[in-house]
N, C-alpha and C positions, 0 to 999 in steps of 0.2 A: 180316514181321520178320526182319532179317538176325541170324545167330548172332554176328557180330562186334559188333553194336551192343548185343546182349544181354549179352555178357560185358564189354564196355565198361562198361556200367552197374555190374556188380560192381566193376570197377576204381575207378571214380569214387566209389562209396559207401565202399569200403574205404579209399580215400585221404582222403576227408572233404571235399575241395573240388576244383574243377575245375583249378586250377592245379597243385596236387600231383600229381593224377592224370595230367596232361600231361606233367610231369616224369618221372614213373615209366614212362610209356609212350613217352617220347622223341617226343611230338607237340606240336604248338602248341596253346595253349588255345582258340583258335578253332575248331580241328579237332575237338577233344574235344566242345565246345559244340555244334557243327554235327551230329555224329552222335547226341548226346543228343536234340537237337530232332527229328531225323528219326525216332528210335525212338518219341518221344512222339508224333508226328503219326501213325506207323503203328498205334500202340495206341489212339490217340484218347483219351488220359488223361494228366494231369501225373503224372510218376514221381518227381520230386524237388522239394523246395521249396528255393529258393536264398536264401542270405544273403550278407552281404559276406564271410564267413568260412568258412562251412560249408554243406554240402548235406545235407539230411535225407530219407529216403524217404517217399514217401506210401504208403498202405496197398497200392495196386496196384504201387507201386515195390518194395515190400518182398517181395510174392508173386514178382514177376519176378526180383528179385535172388537168391531161393532156386533158381529153376529156372537162371538164369544161372551161379550157383556150382556147381550139380551138374554142368551141362554143361563148365565149366571145369575141374573136377577129373577128369571122366572123360577130357578131352583130355590133361591132364597124365599120368594114369595111362597112357594108350595111348602117349604119346611116351615115358614111362620103360620100358614094356614093350619097344618097338622099340629103344631106345638100349641096353638092358642085354641084349638077346637073345644068349644064348651066352657071356656074360661074367660075371666075379664080381660080387658086389653092390658097387655104386658109387653115388655121388651125394653131396649135401652136407647136413650137419646143422649148423644154428646153434644154439649151447647158451649160455645165460647162466646162470652159477653164482654163489653168494655168495663173495665174496673169500675168507673164512676157510675155510668148509667145502669149497668148490671147490679151493682149493689145498692144504689140509692132508689132506683125505680123498678127494675125487673124482679128483684128478690121477692116481693110479694106476689107478683104474678105467678112465679115459679112454685112457691109454696101452696098457692091456690090450685095449681095444675096437679101438684103432687097429692093434694087432697082429693081431687076428682079421680085421679088414676094412681091409686096407691101401689099397683103392681108394675108400673113403669120405673125403671131405673134412670134417675137423672144424673148425669155426670157433668157438673157445671164448672167451667173454668173462667176466672175472671182475669183477662189479660187483652191486649191491644195489637197482637200481631195480625197482619193481613194474610199470611201464608198458613192459617191454621187448618183450612179445609183440605190442605194436601195430605194431612195426618188422618188415618183411617177412623180415629177415635172421635173426630169432630163431624157432627152431621150438620150442624147449623151454627152459623156465626153472626153475631150482630155487630156492625160496624158503623162509624161516622166518617164519612170520606166525601170528596168532591164528586168523584165519579167511581162506580164500582168496577172491578176487573172485568173485562169482556169475556173471560173463560168461564165466569160463574153465573148462576141464575141469581138475579138481585130482585127482591121485593122491596118496593118503596115504603118505609115506615113513617115518613114525614119528616118535617124540619126539626132542627134543634137550634134554639135560639140563645146565642151567646149575650151576656150583659156585662157592662162595667159596673161594679158595685163596691161598697165598702160599708163597714159598721158606722152606725150613728155617732159613736164616740170618735172614731177616726175623722169623720166628716167635720164634727164641731171642732176638732183639733187643727186640722190641716186643710180643709175644704176638699172639695171633689173636683177632678179635671173636668173642665167645660169644652175643651178643645181635643181633638185627637193628638195633636202634637204633644200635649201636656203628658200624654201616656209614656212618652220617651224617657222622662225623667222621674215619673212616679214610682214608688215602691210597688211593683207588681207582684200579684200572686196568680199563678196560672199553671197549666200543664206544659210539658215540654217533651222535646226529643233529643235523645243524645246525639251530639254532633251536629245539630241543626239550629241555626239561629231563627228565632221565633218571628214571624211576620203576620201582622193584623191587616186584614182587608176589611174595609168598611165602605158600606154602599148607602146612598141616600138619592133615591129616584135613579137617574141615569149616570149620577156622579159616583166615582171610585176613588178612595184614597188607601194608601198603603203606609203602615208605620211599622218600623223595625223595633222590636221589643227587647228589653233586657231585664227580665223578672229578677226579684230578689228572693222570692220563695217558689220553688218549682217541684212539682210531683204529679205522677200519673194517678195518685191515690186522692181522688175527689173529696171523700170525707175529710182528709187532712187539710186540704186547700180551704174547704168551708171553715175548719176550726181556726186557720190562719186569718181568715176575712172577719170572723166573729171577734178574734182577739185584738182586731184593730192593727194588724201588722201591715196593711197597705190596701191598695186598690185590686180588686179581683176581677179577672177575665174568665169567666166560667159559664157553663151552660145554666140556664135559668133555674133547672130543677135542683141545682146544688143549694141554692139559698132561698127557694121559692117560699117556704114558710116563714122565713126571717124576713124577707121583703113584706110579706103580708102583714106581719106583726109590727113593721116598723123598726125592727132592730137592724136592718139593713137597708141602705138606701141606693138607688141606682142613678147613673149619670149617662149622658151621651145617648139618651133613649131615642133619639130621632135617627140614629145611625143602626144599620143591620151589620153586625160584627161577625167576623168568620176568623178562625185560626186554622183549624183542621179541616174545614168544610162544615157546611150545615145541614147536610142530608144524611139521614140514618137509613141504612139497608140492612135487611136480612139476606144472607148469602148462603147458597149451597151448591154443591157440585150438580152439573146437569144430567150426568149419566149414572151417577151412583144410586144403587137401589135404595128406595126409601120404604121402611117398614111402616106398618099402620101406627106404631107409636111416633115415628119420626113425623109422618103426615099429620097426625092429630096434634102434635105440638106446634108445628108450623102454622095451623089453621088457628089454633088457641092464641099464639102469640100475635098474629096478625089482627085477631079479634081485639086483643087487649091494647095493642101499640096504636091502632089507627083512630080510635075515639079521643085518645090523648095526644095525638099528633099536633104540632104547632101549625096554624096557618101561615102562608107566606106573609112576610112583613114588608110593607111598602117603604 
């Protein structure tokens, strides 16, 4: 059994099919298929089940995958040790961060990190997709969600507190909603998901209420939502960090403060693949972000 063929099995299963593995490895599909067949012959067992679109590991294939992954990770660690010997910490970290929280809160953290580690390449993507970690170029994803995917390692970064708010000018002209039901007819400013009707969950002690929402201004770009709130276009349903400074100055007023509000979930997680090799750069970035996020994390709201 050749080590090259064993690590090739890892690449095939990670890619999901032979064609994608060939593209990732810059090989022909026929060459990838040949090496897989040779490995199966040397083992004397079928390692993958082939369909027209995907390959799935057999029980033997899954066991060999674990060995191949361990070898691949050790080889990467050895290369990293040699490359960085006698040099400052370097490498590449692929980050996927939420469009709002990433820009309005994490940007300063990442700039500080870059100052501390100038030789680390940061590749930062502002996006809200949950499947980012399937892609090789993403090492760490930050997401707000009710529950993290069971297939990923999830580190709790604390709660995100949603608030109902409006500019002082809007409140003086139209008043603020004092009942949850009033949100059904208020001109709402909030984030949304294409093809999905928004539903607000509100908690007060053991009581839970649910309100269907029909926003009049929708965007995944939270700085734009902030502008709409400040412009007096309606009632905002946004995480508190979006207008925190404007609330402190009195420019924006909050309402329904006795309720704990949730649209997309109130828990923030750092996510990464459980078996993917983590370079020193990635591990350092994980520890750094955990250190910055946890002191700023919201305490549970009763």
